[in-house]
TISE-974985 format. One record per residue (C-alpha): residue in three letters; chain; x, y, z. Coordinates in pm, 1 decimal, padded with zeros to 6 digits. Each point is the difference from the previous one (the first is absolute). Layout:
N
{tivo ALA fimi A c1 X c2 Y c3 Z} .
...
***
This chain:
120
{tivo MET fimi A c1 00176.7 c2 01288.9 c3 -02089.4} .
{tivo ILE fimi A c1 -00309.0 c2 -00184.1 c3 00035.2} .
{tivo GLU fimi A c1 -00115.5 c2 -00276.1 c3 -00203.5} .
{tivo LEU fimi A c1 -00378.8 c2 -00129.6 c3 00047.5} .
{tivo LYS fimi A c1 -00071.2 c2 -00368.6 c3 -00139.8} .
{tivo THR fimi A c1 -00349.4 c2 -00150.2 c3 00031.8} .
{tivo ASP fimi A c1 -00143.4 c2 -00315.0 c3 -00114.4} .
{tivo LYS fimi A c1 -00379.6 c2 00102.4 c3 -00112.9} .
{tivo GLN fimi A c1 -00109.8 c2 -00395.4 c3 00129.1} .
{tivo SER fimi A c1 00146.0 c2 00050.0 c3 00326.1} .
{tivo ASN fimi A c1 00032.0 c2 00234.9 c3 00315.5} .
{tivo VAL fimi A c1 00366.6 c2 00004.0 c3 -00005.1} .
{tivo VAL fimi A c1 00118.6 c2 00313.7 c3 -00039.2} .
{tivo GLU fimi A c1 00368.0 c2 00039.9 c3 -00072.7} .
{tivo VAL fimi A c1 00234.0 c2 00301.5 c3 00047.6} .
{tivo LYS fimi A c1 00393.1 c2 00064.9 c3 -00063.1} .
{tivo ILE fimi A c1 00133.7 c2 00274.1 c3 00155.6} .
{tivo SER fimi A c1 00363.6 c2 00117.1 c3 -00034.3} .
{tivo GLY fimi A c1 00176.1 c2 00296.2 c3 00064.8} .
{tivo ARG fimi A c1 -00146.8 c2 00234.4 c3 00266.3} .
{tivo LEU fimi A c1 -00360.5 c2 00079.5 c3 -00012.2} .
{tivo GLY fimi A c1 -00105.0 c2 00324.0 c3 -00003.6} .
{tivo ARG fimi A c1 -00363.8 c2 00119.1 c3 00044.3} .
{tivo GLN fimi A c1 -00101.6 c2 00050.4 c3 -00336.6} .
{tivo GLY fimi A c1 00163.7 c2 -00360.4 c3 -00140.4} .
{tivo TYR fimi A c1 -00262.4 c2 -00121.0 c3 00345.8} .
{tivo LEU fimi A c1 -00311.0 c2 00179.7 c3 -00147.6} .
{tivo GLU fimi A c1 00083.3 c2 -00164.1 c3 -00337.5} .
{tivo PHE fimi A c1 -00124.2 c2 -00322.8 c3 00097.5} .
{tivo VAL fimi A c1 -00231.4 c2 00039.3 c3 00273.5} .
{tivo PRO fimi A c1 -00326.6 c2 00043.6 c3 -00248.6} .
{tivo GLU fimi A c1 00085.2 c2 -00323.3 c3 -00166.8} .
{tivo LEU fimi A c1 00036.3 c2 -00158.5 c3 00338.7} .
{tivo GLU fimi A c1 -00302.2 c2 00142.4 c3 00181.7} .
{tivo ARG fimi A c1 -00204.7 c2 -00118.1 c3 -00328.2} .
{tivo LEU fimi A c1 00114.3 c2 -00352.8 c3 00045.4} .
{tivo ILE fimi A c1 -00075.9 c2 00032.8 c3 00363.8} .
{tivo GLU fimi A c1 -00346.4 c2 00124.0 c3 -00123.6} .
{tivo GLN fimi A c1 -00081.1 c2 -00270.7 c3 -00258.1} .
{tivo HIS fimi A c1 00152.7 c2 -00311.7 c3 00206.0} .
{tivo ASP fimi A c1 -00102.4 c2 00132.4 c3 00318.2} .
{tivo LYS fimi A c1 00377.4 c2 -00132.3 c3 00181.6} .
{tivo VAL fimi A c1 00291.2 c2 -00037.2 c3 -00209.0} .
{tivo ARG fimi A c1 00369.9 c2 -00180.1 c3 00039.7} .
{tivo LEU fimi A c1 00283.2 c2 00211.9 c3 -00058.4} .
{tivo LEU fimi A c1 00328.2 c2 -00083.2 c3 -00089.4} .
{tivo VAL fimi A c1 00281.8 c2 00283.7 c3 00067.0} .
{tivo GLU fimi A c1 00332.2 c2 -00066.6 c3 -00153.2} .
{tivo MET fimi A c1 00271.3 c2 00221.1 c3 00133.5} .
{tivo GLU fimi A c1 00258.3 c2 00059.9 c3 -00263.3} .
{tivo ASP fimi A c1 00283.2 c2 00241.8 c3 00071.7} .
{tivo PHE fimi A c1 -00259.2 c2 00168.5 c3 00213.9} .
{tivo HIS fimi A c1 00151.9 c2 00264.7 c3 00163.0} .
{tivo GLY fimi A c1 -00351.3 c2 00071.5 c3 00225.0} .
{tivo TRP fimi A c1 -00293.4 c2 00260.1 c3 00042.7} .
{tivo GLY fimi A c1 00077.2 c2 00387.2 c3 -00039.2} .
{tivo ALA fimi A c1 -00220.5 c2 00175.1 c3 00303.9} .
{tivo GLY fimi A c1 -00281.7 c2 00073.2 c3 -00266.6} .
{tivo ALA fimi A c1 -00029.8 c2 -00369.5 c3 -00113.0} .
{tivo LEU fimi A c1 00002.3 c2 -00101.4 c3 00403.6} .
{tivo TRP fimi A c1 -00251.6 c2 00211.1 c3 00056.7} .
{tivo GLU fimi A c1 -00245.1 c2 -00104.1 c3 -00275.1} .
{tivo ASP fimi A c1 00065.8 c2 -00383.7 c3 00038.4} .
{tivo THR fimi A c1 -00099.8 c2 00063.2 c3 00386.4} .
{tivo LYS fimi A c1 -00326.8 c2 00167.1 c3 -00129.0} .
{tivo PHE fimi A c1 -00024.8 c2 -00327.2 c3 -00235.0} .
{tivo ALA fimi A c1 00054.2 c2 -00235.6 c3 00290.3} .
{tivo VAL fimi A c1 -00289.5 c2 00151.8 c3 00215.1} .
{tivo ARG fimi A c1 -00263.4 c2 00025.1 c3 -00278.8} .
{tivo HIS fimi A c1 00065.9 c2 -00323.4 c3 -00096.4} .
{tivo PHE fimi A c1 00073.9 c2 -00202.0 c3 00308.5} .
{tivo ARG fimi A c1 -00179.7 c2 -00295.7 c3 -00075.6} .
{tivo ASP fimi A c1 -00000.9 c2 -00005.4 c3 -00322.1} .
{tivo ILE fimi A c1 00351.7 c2 -00182.9 c3 -00105.9} .
{tivo ASP fimi A c1 -00049.4 c2 -00407.1 c3 00084.1} .
{tivo ARG fimi A c1 00399.3 c2 -00045.4 c3 -00015.2} .
{tivo LEU fimi A c1 00300.4 c2 00203.7 c3 -00083.0} .
{tivo ALA fimi A c1 00310.5 c2 -00188.6 c3 -00131.2} .
{tivo MET fimi A c1 00321.1 c2 00218.5 c3 00011.7} .
{tivo VAL fimi A c1 00277.0 c2 -00094.6 c3 -00189.7} .
{tivo GLY fimi A c1 00358.4 c2 00154.7 c3 00071.9} .
{tivo GLU fimi A c1 00344.0 c2 00034.7 c3 00023.1} .
{tivo LYS fimi A c1 00123.0 c2 00178.2 c3 00272.9} .
{tivo LYS fimi A c1 -00057.6 c2 -00072.1 c3 00380.0} .
{tivo TRP fimi A c1 -00209.7 c2 00315.5 c3 00055.1} .
{tivo GLN fimi A c1 -00250.8 c2 -00076.6 c3 -00254.6} .
{tivo LYS fimi A c1 -00059.2 c2 -00333.2 c3 00197.8} .
{tivo GLY fimi A c1 -00029.6 c2 00239.4 c3 00346.1} .
{tivo MET fimi A c1 -00314.1 c2 00154.7 c3 -00215.3} .
{tivo ALA fimi A c1 -00166.2 c2 -00298.7 c3 -00040.7} .
{tivo VAL fimi A c1 -00043.1 c2 00076.2 c3 00419.2} .
{tivo PHE fimi A c1 -00025.5 c2 00342.0 c3 -00034.2} .
{tivo CYS fimi A c1 -00320.1 c2 -00012.3 c3 -00225.4} .
{tivo LYS fimi A c1 -00174.6 c2 -00271.3 c3 00220.4} .
{tivo PRO fimi A c1 -00214.2 c2 00270.9 c3 00261.2} .
{tivo PHE fimi A c1 -00127.7 c2 00170.7 c3 -00351.1} .
{tivo THR fimi A c1 -00160.2 c2 -00318.8 c3 -00159.5} .
{tivo THR fimi A c1 -00198.3 c2 -00333.2 c3 00079.3} .
{tivo ALA fimi A c1 00165.4 c2 -00138.5 c3 -00295.0} .
{tivo GLU fimi A c1 00205.8 c2 -00317.1 c3 00053.8} .
{tivo ILE fimi A c1 00339.8 c2 00152.0 c3 -00059.7} .
{tivo ARG fimi A c1 00362.8 c2 -00226.7 c3 -00083.5} .
{tivo TYR fimi A c1 00304.5 c2 00126.2 c3 -00105.5} .
{tivo PHE fimi A c1 00189.5 c2 -00195.4 c3 -00296.6} .
{tivo GLU fimi A c1 00363.1 c2 00016.7 c3 -00074.6} .
{tivo LYS fimi A c1 00051.3 c2 00112.7 c3 -00405.0} .
{tivo GLY fimi A c1 00112.0 c2 -00370.9 c3 -00111.1} .
{tivo GLU fimi A c1 -00367.4 c2 -00093.0 c3 00133.8} .
{tivo LEU fimi A c1 -00191.4 c2 00195.5 c3 -00228.2} .
{tivo ASN fimi A c1 -00187.7 c2 -00307.1 c3 -00120.0} .
{tivo SER fimi A c1 -00075.1 c2 -00112.8 c3 00401.8} .
{tivo ALA fimi A c1 -00166.2 c2 00361.0 c3 00038.7} .
{tivo LYS fimi A c1 -00181.8 c2 -00038.9 c3 -00348.5} .
{tivo LYS fimi A c1 -00111.1 c2 -00377.8 c3 00149.6} .
{tivo TRP fimi A c1 -00100.9 c2 00127.0 c3 00329.2} .
{tivo LEU fimi A c1 -00243.0 c2 00254.1 c3 -00164.2} .
{tivo ALA fimi A c1 -00166.6 c2 -00250.3 c3 -00195.1} .
{tivo GLU fimi A c1 -00089.9 c2 -00251.7 c3 00269.5} .
{tivo THR fimi A c1 -00337.7 c2 00005.5 c3 00097.3} .
{tivo LEU fimi A c1 -00117.8 c2 00054.9 c3 00373.2} .
***
């Protein structure tokens, strides 16, 4: 399941992912994310993984295509998780984006939000 939350006043997009992400779930939030990129030029993305079990092959392929199209469109990426492999995702994502990426533990959600809100 994916929940998308945006603030019309900022370029921060919050995505909460749980369960196993399939292709259809991924395709449901990409159009909105692309609209926000179009509107703001660059976005800051908070990905909160709660009881997240990974991607299916179709979702992974869609994610790869999205990363190629939007390589420079994400300014900062905060990943909030609860498992060691999720922390590894922050390292895995680096070659696919120019975004500054940081991983935060589940209890550090507010710190992740503050980091995204900081000005450069």
